[in-house]
N, C-alpha and C positions, 0 to 999 in steps of 0.2 A: 433037889437041898438036897445034902448030908448030915443035914442036923437043926435045931432050933435052940437060939439062945430066949432065954425068959428071962425080963431086968423091971424093974422099978423106971418108967423111964421117967421120969420128975430127976432123977438120978447120973450120973455114970455107970456106962456099965463097965467096973470096973475088971471086970474079969474078961473083958474083949480087947486085943490089939487092934489098933489101927488100922483104917484100910484090912478089913480083913472080911468084909460082903460086900455080894455082886447087890445083893437085893435087899430088903427092908421091906414089907409088909405091917401094918397097924389096919388094923377094921374096927372099929368103933370105941375108940379109946380117948382119941386127939379131944374130942370134945372135951373131956373132965378134966381136963389140963391147959385150961384157958391163960392158967397164970406164968406156966413155965415153956412157954410158945420156942425163947429165944436157947434155954438147955436144950429142948426134944430136938430144936434142928442145929444145935453145933454137934449132940452126941451119935443123931444122919448123919449127917455132915463125917464126924471124923473116923465111923463104923466101917461107913461105904467107903470101897475101889472109887479111883476118881472115872464117870462116867458108869455106877449105879446109880439103880432106880428104889425109888420111896414109892409104897403102892398104898394109899393111905383114907377112908373114910373120914370127913366131918361138918357136922351140921354148919346147916347157913346162916345162924343164927350167932356163930359163934368163928364165922370168916368175920374177922374184922381185920381193922389196919396196921396193932404187932399182929397179926396170924403175918402176913402179906408180909410189915414187914420183917418179921422173922427168917419170913422161906429167902428174901431180898438178900438179910447182910449175911446168907451162910450159903450164899452161891447154888442155890438149887433155880433151874430152870421149868417150867410147867412142860410137860412133853404132854399131858392131856390132864380136860378137867371138865367133868361131866356136868351138863345141867339138873340140878336141886333136881332130886327124888325119894319117896318116902321111905322110911327109915327102915320101917316094918309093917309092906302094905296088907296084910292081912292080919291086921294087929288093932281091933276099936283103941286102942290106952293110947295109938302112938298117930292120930291122926290131927294133920293141920300142921303150921306154915315151921308151930316147932318142934317139930321131926323132921323137917327136909334134911334129906345129909347129900354130899358131894363128893367123889369119886374124884383123888388125883393120882397124877403119876410125873413124878417128880427128877427127874434126870444133876447125878452133881456136877457140877461144872469145875472145873479146875485151880 
């Protein structure tokens, strides 16, 4: 990549044109935006080129019907989804079922 863009995922990236990126990466933050899934997936779709990919992690407890609906509403195809795994496996403060994450790779459809 030749650069990065920093933004508030609960709002549109006003400085970014449509279909700008081949990929979006979001690690460790989507779980905090559970009230904004529609906004997040709409914006990822807008800024990704057709066929672009989105790579992110998401806590298992937050993988709700609303989460999967937003993904489908914005025409993302699941390319890869890992089994749940520990978020920070060597940190004793992050042990147990509430701290399992899944890695997703999505492809933006037409």
